[in-house]
mmCIF file of the N, C-alpha and C atoms, coordinates in Angstrom:
data_MODEL
# 
_entry.id   MODEL 
# 
loop_
_atom_site.group_PDB 
_atom_site.id 
_atom_site.type_symbol 
_atom_site.label_atom_id 
_atom_site.label_alt_id 
_atom_site.label_comp_id 
_atom_site.label_asym_id 
_atom_site.label_entity_id 
_atom_site.label_seq_id 
_atom_site.pdbx_PDB_ins_code 
_atom_site.Cartn_x 
_atom_site.Cartn_y 
_atom_site.Cartn_z 
_atom_site.occupancy 
_atom_site.B_iso_or_equiv 
_atom_site.pdbx_formal_charge 
_atom_site.auth_seq_id 
_atom_site.auth_comp_id 
_atom_site.auth_asym_id 
_atom_site.auth_atom_id 
_atom_site.pdbx_PDB_model_num 
ATOM 1   N N  . MET A 1 1  ? -7.285  -3.738  9.712   1.00 0.00 ? 1  MET A N  1 
ATOM 2   C CA . MET A 1 1  ? -7.694  -5.122  9.540   1.00 0.00 ? 1  MET A CA 1 
ATOM 3   C C  . MET A 1 1  ? -6.478  -5.928  9.106   1.00 0.00 ? 1  MET A C  1 
ATOM 4   N N  . ALA A 1 2  ? -6.105  -6.883  9.883   1.00 0.00 ? 2  ALA A N  1 
ATOM 5   C CA . ALA A 1 2  ? -4.895  -7.663  9.635   1.00 0.00 ? 2  ALA A CA 1 
ATOM 6   C C  . ALA A 1 2  ? -5.146  -8.775  8.624   1.00 0.00 ? 2  ALA A C  1 
ATOM 7   N N  . LEU A 1 3  ? -4.086  -9.126  7.933   1.00 0.00 ? 3  LEU A N  1 
ATOM 8   C CA . LEU A 1 3  ? -4.133  -10.230 6.971   1.00 0.00 ? 3  LEU A CA 1 
ATOM 9   C C  . LEU A 1 3  ? -4.065  -11.570 7.680   1.00 0.00 ? 3  LEU A C  1 
ATOM 10  N N  . PRO A 1 4  ? -4.703  -12.582 7.128   1.00 0.00 ? 4  PRO A N  1 
ATOM 11  C CA . PRO A 1 4  ? -4.500  -13.931 7.658   1.00 0.00 ? 4  PRO A CA 1 
ATOM 12  C C  . PRO A 1 4  ? -3.033  -14.323 7.463   1.00 0.00 ? 4  PRO A C  1 
ATOM 13  N N  . LYS A 1 5  ? -2.496  -15.117 8.344   1.00 0.00 ? 5  LYS A N  1 
ATOM 14  C CA . LYS A 1 5  ? -1.089  -15.541 8.227   1.00 0.00 ? 5  LYS A CA 1 
ATOM 15  C C  . LYS A 1 5  ? -0.843  -16.244 6.897   1.00 0.00 ? 5  LYS A C  1 
ATOM 16  N N  . GLY A 1 6  ? 0.323   -15.954 6.303   1.00 0.00 ? 6  GLY A N  1 
ATOM 17  C CA . GLY A 1 6  ? 0.721   -16.622 5.075   1.00 0.00 ? 6  GLY A CA 1 
ATOM 18  C C  . GLY A 1 6  ? 0.110   -16.046 3.815   1.00 0.00 ? 6  GLY A C  1 
ATOM 19  N N  . LYS A 1 7  ? -0.465  -14.854 3.877   1.00 0.00 ? 7  LYS A N  1 
ATOM 20  C CA . LYS A 1 7  ? -1.133  -14.280 2.714   1.00 0.00 ? 7  LYS A CA 1 
ATOM 21  C C  . LYS A 1 7  ? -0.501  -12.955 2.310   1.00 0.00 ? 7  LYS A C  1 
ATOM 22  N N  . GLY A 1 8  ? -0.041  -12.864 1.094   1.00 0.00 ? 8  GLY A N  1 
ATOM 23  C CA . GLY A 1 8  ? 0.343   -11.604 0.494   1.00 0.00 ? 8  GLY A CA 1 
ATOM 24  C C  . GLY A 1 8  ? 1.660   -10.997 0.942   1.00 0.00 ? 8  GLY A C  1 
ATOM 25  N N  . PHE A 1 9  ? 1.940   -9.859  0.334   1.00 0.00 ? 9  PHE A N  1 
ATOM 26  C CA . PHE A 1 9  ? 3.158   -9.104  0.596   1.00 0.00 ? 9  PHE A CA 1 
ATOM 27  C C  . PHE A 1 9  ? 3.248   -8.678  2.053   1.00 0.00 ? 9  PHE A C  1 
ATOM 28  N N  . TRP A 1 10 ? 2.117   -8.390  2.660   1.00 0.00 ? 10 TRP A N  1 
ATOM 29  C CA . TRP A 1 10 ? 2.095   -7.796  3.997   1.00 0.00 ? 10 TRP A CA 1 
ATOM 30  C C  . TRP A 1 10 ? 2.227   -8.807  5.124   1.00 0.00 ? 10 TRP A C  1 
ATOM 31  N N  . GLU A 1 11 ? 2.401   -10.066 4.814   1.00 0.00 ? 11 GLU A N  1 
ATOM 32  C CA . GLU A 1 11 ? 2.571   -11.077 5.863   1.00 0.00 ? 11 GLU A CA 1 
ATOM 33  C C  . GLU A 1 11 ? 3.746   -10.699 6.761   1.00 0.00 ? 11 GLU A C  1 
ATOM 34  N N  . GLY A 1 12 ? 3.501   -10.643 8.046   1.00 0.00 ? 12 GLY A N  1 
ATOM 35  C CA . GLY A 1 12 ? 4.542   -10.317 9.010   1.00 0.00 ? 12 GLY A CA 1 
ATOM 36  C C  . GLY A 1 12 ? 4.914   -8.855  9.075   1.00 0.00 ? 12 GLY A C  1 
ATOM 37  N N  . LYS A 1 13 ? 4.205   -8.000  8.329   1.00 0.00 ? 13 LYS A N  1 
ATOM 38  C CA . LYS A 1 13 ? 4.480   -6.563  8.306   1.00 0.00 ? 13 LYS A CA 1 
ATOM 39  C C  . LYS A 1 13 ? 3.219   -5.816  8.725   1.00 0.00 ? 13 LYS A C  1 
ATOM 40  N N  . THR A 1 14 ? 3.387   -4.558  9.114   1.00 0.00 ? 14 THR A N  1 
ATOM 41  C CA . THR A 1 14 ? 2.231   -3.710  9.346   1.00 0.00 ? 14 THR A CA 1 
ATOM 42  C C  . THR A 1 14 ? 1.824   -3.141  8.001   1.00 0.00 ? 14 THR A C  1 
ATOM 43  N N  . ALA A 1 15 ? 0.611   -3.429  7.563   1.00 0.00 ? 15 ALA A N  1 
ATOM 44  C CA . ALA A 1 15 ? 0.141   -3.019  6.233   1.00 0.00 ? 15 ALA A CA 1 
ATOM 45  C C  . ALA A 1 15 ? 0.082   -1.500  6.094   1.00 0.00 ? 15 ALA A C  1 
ATOM 46  N N  . CYS A 1 16 ? 0.274   -1.044  4.873   1.00 0.00 ? 16 CYS A N  1 
ATOM 47  C CA . CYS A 1 16 ? 0.320   0.397   4.591   1.00 0.00 ? 16 CYS A CA 1 
ATOM 48  C C  . CYS A 1 16 ? -0.947  1.105   5.058   1.00 0.00 ? 16 CYS A C  1 
ATOM 49  N N  . TRP A 1 17 ? -2.122  0.484   4.847   1.00 0.00 ? 17 TRP A N  1 
ATOM 50  C CA . TRP A 1 17 ? -3.374  1.135   5.226   1.00 0.00 ? 17 TRP A CA 1 
ATOM 51  C C  . TRP A 1 17 ? -3.487  1.314   6.739   1.00 0.00 ? 17 TRP A C  1 
ATOM 52  N N  . GLU A 1 18 ? -2.782  0.481   7.493   1.00 0.00 ? 18 GLU A N  1 
ATOM 53  C CA . GLU A 1 18 ? -2.769  0.643   8.948   1.00 0.00 ? 18 GLU A CA 1 
ATOM 54  C C  . GLU A 1 18 ? -1.792  1.746   9.357   1.00 0.00 ? 18 GLU A C  1 
ATOM 55  N N  . VAL A 1 19 ? -0.630  1.767   8.738   1.00 0.00 ? 19 VAL A N  1 
ATOM 56  C CA . VAL A 1 19 ? 0.383   2.774   9.052   1.00 0.00 ? 19 VAL A CA 1 
ATOM 57  C C  . VAL A 1 19 ? -0.107  4.164   8.664   1.00 0.00 ? 19 VAL A C  1 
ATOM 58  N N  . ARG A 1 20 ? -0.685  4.267   7.488   1.00 0.00 ? 20 ARG A N  1 
ATOM 59  C CA . ARG A 1 20 ? -1.111  5.573   6.957   1.00 0.00 ? 20 ARG A CA 1 
ATOM 60  C C  . ARG A 1 20 ? -2.480  6.006   7.474   1.00 0.00 ? 20 ARG A C  1 
ATOM 61  N N  . GLY A 1 21 ? -3.210  5.127   8.130   1.00 0.00 ? 21 GLY A N  1 
ATOM 62  C CA . GLY A 1 21 ? -4.528  5.474   8.648   1.00 0.00 ? 21 GLY A CA 1 
ATOM 63  C C  . GLY A 1 21 ? -5.517  5.784   7.530   1.00 0.00 ? 21 GLY A C  1 
ATOM 64  N N  . CYS A 1 22 ? -5.517  4.967   6.506   1.00 0.00 ? 22 CYS A N  1 
ATOM 65  C CA . CYS A 1 22 ? -6.373  5.194   5.336   1.00 0.00 ? 22 CYS A CA 1 
ATOM 66  C C  . CYS A 1 22 ? -7.856  5.130   5.695   1.00 0.00 ? 22 CYS A C  1 
ATOM 67  N N  . GLU A 1 23 ? -8.624  5.809   4.892   1.00 0.00 ? 23 GLU A N  1 
ATOM 68  C CA . GLU A 1 23 ? -10.078 5.837   5.058   1.00 0.00 ? 23 GLU A CA 1 
ATOM 69  C C  . GLU A 1 23 ? -10.629 4.414   5.051   1.00 0.00 ? 23 GLU A C  1 
ATOM 70  N N  . VAL A 1 24 ? -11.552 4.161   5.942   1.00 0.00 ? 24 VAL A N  1 
ATOM 71  C CA . VAL A 1 24 ? -12.150 2.835   6.053   1.00 0.00 ? 24 VAL A CA 1 
ATOM 72  C C  . VAL A 1 24 ? -13.627 2.923   5.676   1.00 0.00 ? 24 VAL A C  1 
ATOM 73  N N  . LYS A 1 25 ? -14.067 1.978   4.829   1.00 0.00 ? 25 LYS A N  1 
ATOM 74  C CA . LYS A 1 25 ? -15.465 1.909   4.411   1.00 0.00 ? 25 LYS A CA 1 
ATOM 75  C C  . LYS A 1 25 ? -16.308 1.356   5.556   1.00 0.00 ? 25 LYS A C  1 
ATOM 76  N N  . PRO A 1 26 ? -17.616 1.605   5.517   1.00 0.00 ? 26 PRO A N  1 
ATOM 77  C CA . PRO A 1 26 ? -18.484 0.945   6.499   1.00 0.00 ? 26 PRO A CA 1 
ATOM 78  C C  . PRO A 1 26 ? -18.271 -0.569  6.406   1.00 0.00 ? 26 PRO A C  1 
ATOM 79  N N  . GLY A 1 27 ? -18.100 -1.223  7.514   1.00 0.00 ? 27 GLY A N  1 
ATOM 80  C CA . GLY A 1 27 ? -17.810 -2.647  7.524   1.00 0.00 ? 27 GLY A CA 1 
ATOM 81  C C  . GLY A 1 27 ? -16.359 -2.931  7.844   1.00 0.00 ? 27 GLY A C  1 
ATOM 82  N N  . GLY A 1 28 ? -15.515 -1.895  7.844   1.00 0.00 ? 28 GLY A N  1 
ATOM 83  C CA . GLY A 1 28 ? -14.144 -2.043  8.304   1.00 0.00 ? 28 GLY A CA 1 
ATOM 84  C C  . GLY A 1 28 ? -13.059 -2.215  7.273   1.00 0.00 ? 28 GLY A C  1 
ATOM 85  N N  . ALA A 1 29 ? -13.368 -2.310  5.977   1.00 0.00 ? 29 ALA A N  1 
ATOM 86  C CA . ALA A 1 29 ? -12.329 -2.503  4.962   1.00 0.00 ? 29 ALA A CA 1 
ATOM 87  C C  . ALA A 1 29 ? -11.843 -1.156  4.429   1.00 0.00 ? 29 ALA A C  1 
ATOM 88  N N  . PRO A 1 30 ? -10.526 -0.965  4.327   1.00 0.00 ? 30 PRO A N  1 
ATOM 89  C CA . PRO A 1 30 ? -10.005 0.270   3.732   1.00 0.00 ? 30 PRO A CA 1 
ATOM 90  C C  . PRO A 1 30 ? -10.467 0.430   2.283   1.00 0.00 ? 30 PRO A C  1 
ATOM 91  N N  . SER A 1 31 ? -10.643 1.672   1.848   1.00 0.00 ? 31 SER A N  1 
ATOM 92  C CA . SER A 1 31 ? -11.118 1.936   0.488   1.00 0.00 ? 31 SER A CA 1 
ATOM 93  C C  . SER A 1 31 ? -9.981  1.939   -0.537  1.00 0.00 ? 31 SER A C  1 
ATOM 94  N N  . CYS A 1 32 ? -8.754  1.858   -0.105  1.00 0.00 ? 32 CYS A N  1 
ATOM 95  C CA . CYS A 1 32 ? -7.597  1.903   -0.994  1.00 0.00 ? 32 CYS A CA 1 
ATOM 96  C C  . CYS A 1 32 ? -7.461  0.604   -1.794  1.00 0.00 ? 32 CYS A C  1 
ATOM 97  N N  . PRO A 1 33 ? -7.047  0.691   -3.073  1.00 0.00 ? 33 PRO A N  1 
ATOM 98  C CA . PRO A 1 33 ? -6.852  -0.517  -3.880  1.00 0.00 ? 33 PRO A CA 1 
ATOM 99  C C  . PRO A 1 33 ? -5.767  -1.449  -3.341  1.00 0.00 ? 33 PRO A C  1 
ATOM 100 N N  . ALA A 1 34 ? -4.864  -0.942  -2.533  1.00 0.00 ? 34 ALA A N  1 
ATOM 101 C CA . ALA A 1 34 ? -3.818  -1.806  -1.963  1.00 0.00 ? 34 ALA A CA 1 
ATOM 102 C C  . ALA A 1 34 ? -4.422  -2.867  -1.057  1.00 0.00 ? 34 ALA A C  1 
ATOM 103 N N  . TYR A 1 35 ? -5.513  -2.555  -0.420  1.00 0.00 ? 35 TYR A N  1 
ATOM 104 C CA . TYR A 1 35 ? -6.166  -3.522  0.455   1.00 0.00 ? 35 TYR A CA 1 
ATOM 105 C C  . TYR A 1 35 ? -6.735  -4.686  -0.355  1.00 0.00 ? 35 TYR A C  1 
ATOM 106 N N  . LYS A 1 36 ? -7.206  -4.387  -1.560  1.00 0.00 ? 36 LYS A N  1 
ATOM 107 C CA . LYS A 1 36 ? -7.784  -5.427  -2.421  1.00 0.00 ? 36 LYS A CA 1 
ATOM 108 C C  . LYS A 1 36 ? -6.722  -6.257  -3.125  1.00 0.00 ? 36 LYS A C  1 
ATOM 109 N N  . ARG A 1 37 ? -5.506  -5.724  -3.217  1.00 0.00 ? 37 ARG A N  1 
ATOM 110 C CA . ARG A 1 37 ? -4.416  -6.419  -3.924  1.00 0.00 ? 37 ARG A CA 1 
ATOM 111 C C  . ARG A 1 37 ? -3.255  -6.646  -2.956  1.00 0.00 ? 37 ARG A C  1 
ATOM 112 N N  . GLN A 1 38 ? -3.515  -7.355  -1.896  1.00 0.00 ? 38 GLN A N  1 
ATOM 113 C CA . GLN A 1 38 ? -2.561  -7.509  -0.815  1.00 0.00 ? 38 GLN A CA 1 
ATOM 114 C C  . GLN A 1 38 ? -1.341  -8.351  -1.177  1.00 0.00 ? 38 GLN A C  1 
ATOM 115 N N  . GLU A 1 39 ? -1.368  -8.987  -2.334  1.00 0.00 ? 39 GLU A N  1 
ATOM 116 C CA . GLU A 1 39 ? -0.212  -9.777  -2.755  1.00 0.00 ? 39 GLU A CA 1 
ATOM 117 C C  . GLU A 1 39 ? 0.938   -8.883  -3.217  1.00 0.00 ? 39 GLU A C  1 
ATOM 118 N N  . GLN A 1 40 ? 0.671   -7.582  -3.392  1.00 0.00 ? 40 GLN A N  1 
ATOM 119 C CA . GLN A 1 40 ? 1.683   -6.638  -3.866  1.00 0.00 ? 40 GLN A CA 1 
ATOM 120 C C  . GLN A 1 40 ? 1.851   -5.496  -2.873  1.00 0.00 ? 40 GLN A C  1 
ATOM 121 N N  . PRO A 1 41 ? 3.030   -4.852  -2.888  1.00 0.00 ? 41 PRO A N  1 
ATOM 122 C CA . PRO A 1 41 ? 3.201   -3.669  -2.055  1.00 0.00 ? 41 PRO A CA 1 
ATOM 123 C C  . PRO A 1 41 ? 2.402   -2.495  -2.629  1.00 0.00 ? 41 PRO A C  1 
ATOM 124 N N  . CYS A 1 42 ? 1.990   -1.606  -1.783  1.00 0.00 ? 42 CYS A N  1 
ATOM 125 C CA . CYS A 1 42 ? 1.137   -0.485  -2.195  1.00 0.00 ? 42 CYS A CA 1 
ATOM 126 C C  . CYS A 1 42 ? 1.794   0.412   -3.244  1.00 0.00 ? 42 CYS A C  1 
ATOM 127 N N  . TRP A 1 43 ? 3.109   0.556   -3.198  1.00 0.00 ? 43 TRP A N  1 
ATOM 128 C CA . TRP A 1 43 ? 3.773   1.496   -4.105  1.00 0.00 ? 43 TRP A CA 1 
ATOM 129 C C  . TRP A 1 43 ? 3.818   1.037   -5.550  1.00 0.00 ? 43 TRP A C  1 
ATOM 130 N N  . VAL A 1 44 ? 3.399   -0.156  -5.866  1.00 0.00 ? 44 VAL A N  1 
ATOM 131 C CA . VAL A 1 44 ? 3.354   -0.593  -7.266  1.00 0.00 ? 44 VAL A CA 1 
ATOM 132 C C  . VAL A 1 44 ? 1.923   -0.657  -7.802  1.00 0.00 ? 44 VAL A C  1 
ATOM 133 N N  . ILE A 1 45 ? 0.951   -0.289  -6.989  1.00 0.00 ? 45 ILE A N  1 
ATOM 134 C CA . ILE A 1 45 ? -0.451  -0.415  -7.381  1.00 0.00 ? 45 ILE A CA 1 
ATOM 135 C C  . ILE A 1 45 ? -1.013  0.932   -7.837  1.00 0.00 ? 45 ILE A C  1 
ATOM 136 N N  . LYS A 1 46 ? -1.488  0.966   -9.059  1.00 0.00 ? 46 LYS A N  1 
ATOM 137 C CA . LYS A 1 46 ? -2.086  2.176   -9.616  1.00 0.00 ? 46 LYS A CA 1 
ATOM 138 C C  . LYS A 1 46 ? -3.365  2.517   -8.850  1.00 0.00 ? 46 LYS A C  1 
ATOM 139 N N  . GLY A 1 47 ? -3.536  3.797   -8.578  1.00 0.00 ? 47 GLY A N  1 
ATOM 140 C CA . GLY A 1 47 ? -4.764  4.270   -7.960  1.00 0.00 ? 47 GLY A CA 1 
ATOM 141 C C  . GLY A 1 47 ? -4.738  4.363   -6.443  1.00 0.00 ? 47 GLY A C  1 
ATOM 142 N N  . THR A 1 48 ? -3.584  4.115   -5.843  1.00 0.00 ? 48 THR A N  1 
ATOM 143 C CA . THR A 1 48 ? -3.518  4.282   -4.392  1.00 0.00 ? 48 THR A CA 1 
ATOM 144 C C  . THR A 1 48 ? -3.559  5.773   -4.062  1.00 0.00 ? 48 THR A C  1 
ATOM 145 N N  . ILE A 1 49 ? -3.897  6.075   -2.854  1.00 0.00 ? 49 ILE A N  1 
ATOM 146 C CA . ILE A 1 49 ? -4.079  7.458   -2.419  1.00 0.00 ? 49 ILE A CA 1 
ATOM 147 C C  . ILE A 1 49 ? -2.820  8.294   -2.649  1.00 0.00 ? 49 ILE A C  1 
ATOM 148 N N  . CYS A 1 50 ? -1.659  7.717   -2.471  1.00 0.00 ? 50 CYS A N  1 
ATOM 149 C CA . CYS A 1 50 ? -0.398  8.456   -2.584  1.00 0.00 ? 50 CYS A CA 1 
ATOM 150 C C  . CYS A 1 50 ? 0.004   8.801   -4.017  1.00 0.00 ? 50 CYS A C  1 
ATOM 151 N N  . LYS A 1 51 ? -0.620  8.191   -4.994  1.00 0.00 ? 51 LYS A N  1 
ATOM 152 C CA . LYS A 1 51 ? -0.158  8.358   -6.373  1.00 0.00 ? 51 LYS A CA 1 
ATOM 153 C C  . LYS A 1 51 ? -0.866  9.447   -7.165  1.00 0.00 ? 51 LYS A C  1 
ATOM 154 N N  . GLY A 1 52 ? -1.811  10.144  -6.606  1.00 0.00 ? 52 GLY A N  1 
ATOM 155 C CA . GLY A 1 52 ? -2.482  11.219  -7.316  1.00 0.00 ? 52 GLY A CA 1 
ATOM 156 C C  . GLY A 1 52 ? -3.453  10.704  -8.362  1.00 0.00 ? 52 GLY A C  1 
ATOM 157 N N  . GLU A 1 53 ? -3.985  11.617  -9.138  1.00 0.00 ? 53 GLU A N  1 
ATOM 158 C CA . GLU A 1 53 ? -5.009  11.310  -10.138 1.00 0.00 ? 53 GLU A CA 1 
ATOM 159 C C  . GLU A 1 53 ? -4.559  10.276  -11.164 1.00 0.00 ? 53 GLU A C  1 
ATOM 160 N N  . SER A 1 54 ? -3.347  10.413  -11.674 1.00 0.00 ? 54 SER A N  1 
ATOM 161 C CA . SER A 1 54 ? -2.897  9.527   -12.745 1.00 0.00 ? 54 SER A CA 1 
ATOM 162 C C  . SER A 1 54 ? -2.522  8.139   -12.243 1.00 0.00 ? 54 SER A C  1 
ATOM 163 N N  . GLY A 1 55 ? -2.200  8.050   -10.971 1.00 0.00 ? 55 GLY A N  1 
ATOM 164 C CA . GLY A 1 55 ? -1.746  6.776   -10.429 1.00 0.00 ? 55 GLY A CA 1 
ATOM 165 C C  . GLY A 1 55 ? -0.306  6.464   -10.769 1.00 0.00 ? 55 GLY A C  1 
ATOM 166 N N  . MET A 1 56 ? 0.379   7.388   -11.404 1.00 0.00 ? 56 MET A N  1 
ATOM 167 C CA . MET A 1 56 ? 1.742   7.116   -11.835 1.00 0.00 ? 56 MET A CA 1 
ATOM 168 C C  . MET A 1 56 ? 2.787   7.976   -11.115 1.00 0.00 ? 56 MET A C  1 
ATOM 169 N N  . ASP A 1 57 ? 2.385   8.923   -10.293 1.00 0.00 ? 57 ASP A N  1 
ATOM 170 C CA . ASP A 1 57 ? 3.323   9.784   -9.583  1.00 0.00 ? 57 ASP A CA 1 
ATOM 171 C C  . ASP A 1 57 ? 3.810   9.058   -8.336  1.00 0.00 ? 57 ASP A C  1 
ATOM 172 N N  . VAL A 1 58 ? 5.047   8.636   -8.342  1.00 0.00 ? 58 VAL A N  1 
ATOM 173 C CA . VAL A 1 58 ? 5.580   7.873   -7.224  1.00 0.00 ? 58 VAL A CA 1 
ATOM 174 C C  . VAL A 1 58 ? 6.421   8.720   -6.274  1.00 0.00 ? 58 VAL A C  1 
ATOM 175 N N  . SER A 1 59 ? 6.435   10.035  -6.460  1.00 0.00 ? 59 SER A N  1 
ATOM 176 C CA . SER A 1 59 ? 7.271   10.895  -5.623  1.00 0.00 ? 59 SER A CA 1 
ATOM 177 C C  . SER A 1 59 ? 6.880   10.810  -4.152  1.00 0.00 ? 59 SER A C  1 
ATOM 178 N N  . VAL A 1 60 ? 5.593   10.706  -3.847  1.00 0.00 ? 60 VAL A N  1 
ATOM 179 C CA . VAL A 1 60 ? 5.157   10.584  -2.456  1.00 0.00 ? 60 VAL A CA 1 
ATOM 180 C C  . VAL A 1 60 ? 5.572   9.225   -1.902  1.00 0.00 ? 60 VAL A C  1 
ATOM 181 N N  . CYS A 1 61 ? 5.496   8.193   -2.722  1.00 0.00 ? 61 CYS A N  1 
ATOM 182 C CA . CYS A 1 61 ? 5.890   6.852   -2.273  1.00 0.00 ? 61 CYS A CA 1 
ATOM 183 C C  . CYS A 1 61 ? 7.358   6.823   -1.841  1.00 0.00 ? 61 CYS A C  1 
ATOM 184 N N  . LYS A 1 62 ? 8.213   7.512   -2.584  1.00 0.00 ? 62 LYS A N  1 
ATOM 185 C CA . LYS A 1 62 ? 9.643   7.478   -2.292  1.00 0.00 ? 62 LYS A CA 1 
ATOM 186 C C  . LYS A 1 62 ? 9.984   8.083   -0.936  1.00 0.00 ? 62 LYS A C  1 
ATOM 187 N N  . ILE A 1 63 ? 9.140   8.974   -0.433  1.00 0.00 ? 63 ILE A N  1 
ATOM 188 C CA . ILE A 1 63 ? 9.398   9.577   0.874   1.00 0.00 ? 63 ILE A CA 1 
ATOM 189 C C  . ILE A 1 63 ? 8.508   8.988   1.972   1.00 0.00 ? 63 ILE A C  1 
ATOM 190 N N  . CYS A 1 64 ? 7.652   8.059   1.618   1.00 0.00 ? 64 CYS A N  1 
ATOM 191 C CA . CYS A 1 64 ? 6.710   7.457   2.556   1.00 0.00 ? 64 CYS A CA 1 
ATOM 192 C C  . CYS A 1 64 ? 7.427   6.519   3.526   1.00 0.00 ? 64 CYS A C  1 
ATOM 193 N N  . LYS A 1 65 ? 7.034   6.565   4.800   1.00 0.00 ? 65 LYS A N  1 
ATOM 194 C CA . LYS A 1 65 ? 7.669   5.701   5.793   1.00 0.00 ? 65 LYS A CA 1 
ATOM 195 C C  . LYS A 1 65 ? 7.427   4.217   5.520   1.00 0.00 ? 65 LYS A C  1 
ATOM 196 N N  . VAL A 1 66 ? 6.319   3.877   4.870   1.00 0.00 ? 66 VAL A N  1 
ATOM 197 C CA . VAL A 1 66 ? 6.034   2.474   4.549   1.00 0.00 ? 66 VAL A CA 1 
ATOM 198 C C  . VAL A 1 66 ? 7.024   1.976   3.492   1.00 0.00 ? 66 VAL A C  1 
ATOM 199 N N  . TYR A 1 67 ? 7.208   2.748   2.418   1.00 0.00 ? 67 TYR A N  1 
ATOM 200 C CA . TYR A 1 67 ? 8.170   2.371   1.376   1.00 0.00 ? 67 TYR A CA 1 
ATOM 201 C C  . TYR A 1 67 ? 9.588   2.338   1.935   1.00 0.00 ? 67 TYR A C  1 
ATOM 202 N N  . LYS A 1 68 ? 9.920   3.323   2.751   1.00 0.00 ? 68 LYS A N  1 
ATOM 203 C CA . LYS A 1 68 ? 11.274  3.363   3.324   1.00 0.00 ? 68 LYS A CA 1 
ATOM 204 C C  . LYS A 1 68 ? 11.561  2.132   4.171   1.00 0.00 ? 68 LYS A C  1 
ATOM 205 N N  . GLU A 1 69 ? 10.558  1.644   4.866   1.00 0.00 ? 69 GLU A N  1 
ATOM 206 C CA . GLU A 1 69 ? 10.759  0.473   5.714   1.00 0.00 ? 69 GLU A CA 1 
ATOM 207 C C  . GLU A 1 69 ? 10.758  -0.829  4.929   1.00 0.00 ? 69 GLU A C  1 
ATOM 208 N N  . TYR A 1 70 ? 9.853   -0.970  3.963   1.00 0.00 ? 70 TYR A N  1 
ATOM 209 C CA . TYR A 1 70 ? 9.666   -2.256  3.282   1.00 0.00 ? 70 TYR A CA 1 
ATOM 210 C C  . TYR A 1 70 ? 10.099  -2.281  1.817   1.00 0.00 ? 70 TYR A C  1 
ATOM 211 N N  . GLY A 1 71 ? 10.375  -1.123  1.226   1.00 0.00 ? 71 GLY A N  1 
ATOM 212 C CA . GLY A 1 71 ? 10.697  -1.064  -0.196  1.00 0.00 ? 71 GLY A CA 1 
ATOM 213 C C  . GLY A 1 71 ? 12.120  -1.427  -0.549  1.00 0.00 ? 71 GLY A C  1 
ATOM 214 N N  . LYS A 1 72 ? 13.007  -1.401  0.421   1.00 0.00 ? 72 LYS A N  1 
ATOM 215 C CA . LYS A 1 72 ? 14.404  -1.789  0.230   1.00 0.00 ? 72 LYS A CA 1 
ATOM 216 C C  . LYS A 1 72 ? 15.087  -1.014  -0.882  1.00 0.00 ? 72 LYS A C  1 
ATOM 217 N N  . GLY A 1 73 ? 14.613  0.196   -1.164  1.00 0.00 ? 73 GLY A N  1 
ATOM 218 C CA . GLY A 1 73 ? 15.235  1.024   -2.187  1.00 0.00 ? 73 GLY A CA 1 
ATOM 219 C C  . GLY A 1 73 ? 15.014  0.561   -3.609  1.00 0.00 ? 73 GLY A C  1 
ATOM 220 N N  . GLU A 1 74 ? 14.116  -0.410  -3.809  1.00 0.00 ? 74 GLU A N  1 
ATOM 221 C CA . GLU A 1 74 ? 13.851  -0.935  -5.153  1.00 0.00 ? 74 GLU A CA 1 
ATOM 222 C C  . GLU A 1 74 ? 13.169  0.118   -6.022  1.00 0.00 ? 74 GLU A C  1 
ATOM 223 N N  . ASP A 1 75 ? 13.395  0.032   -7.329  1.00 0.00 ? 75 ASP A N  1 
ATOM 224 C CA . ASP A 1 75 ? 12.688  0.904   -8.264  1.00 0.00 ? 75 ASP A CA 1 
ATOM 225 C C  . ASP A 1 75 ? 11.199  0.676   -8.116  1.00 0.00 ? 75 ASP A C  1 
ATOM 226 N N  . ILE A 1 76 ? 10.433  1.750   -8.293  1.00 0.00 ? 76 ILE A N  1 
ATOM 227 C CA . ILE A 1 76 ? 8.993   1.650   -8.181  1.00 0.00 ? 76 ILE A CA 1 
ATOM 228 C C  . ILE A 1 76 ? 8.415   1.538   -9.589  1.00 0.00 ? 76 ILE A C  1 
ATOM 229 N N  . LYS A 1 77 ? 7.855   0.383   -9.898  1.00 0.00 ? 77 LYS A N  1 
ATOM 230 C CA . LYS A 1 77 ? 7.213   0.142   -11.193 1.00 0.00 ? 77 LYS A CA 1 
ATOM 231 C C  . LYS A 1 77 ? 5.731   -0.082  -10.928 1.00 0.00 ? 77 LYS A C  1 
ATOM 232 N N  . VAL A 1 78 ? 4.911   0.816   -11.418 1.00 0.00 ? 78 VAL A N  1 
ATOM 233 C CA . VAL A 1 78 ? 3.463   0.769   -11.168 1.00 0.00 ? 78 VAL A CA 1 
ATOM 234 C C  . VAL A 1 78 ? 2.805   -0.221  -12.111 1.00 0.00 ? 78 VAL A C  1 
ATOM 235 N N  . SER A 1 79 ? 1.929   -1.068  -11.552 1.00 0.00 ? 79 SER A N  1 
ATOM 236 C CA . SER A 1 79 ? 1.209   -2.044  -12.386 1.00 0.00 ? 79 SER A CA 1 
ATOM 237 C C  . SER A 1 79 ? -0.279  -1.785  -12.344 1.00 0.00 ? 79 SER A C  1 
# 
């Protein structure tokens, strides 16, 4: 599900939930918290699928193709 133009971090980019093929709820919306907080990149959002139970393990994010393409090597600070 694409973002409306001019909205959030994912404007002009392929959103992480599309690249990663995240689980989609009935009705078409991904179940990941990144979909609900589209103003931020997925790697800073606690509770995303890649972060494990605690939401603080960013090791998967650092090797993820989405972070590699859009993260620009920035430190990952989870909010």
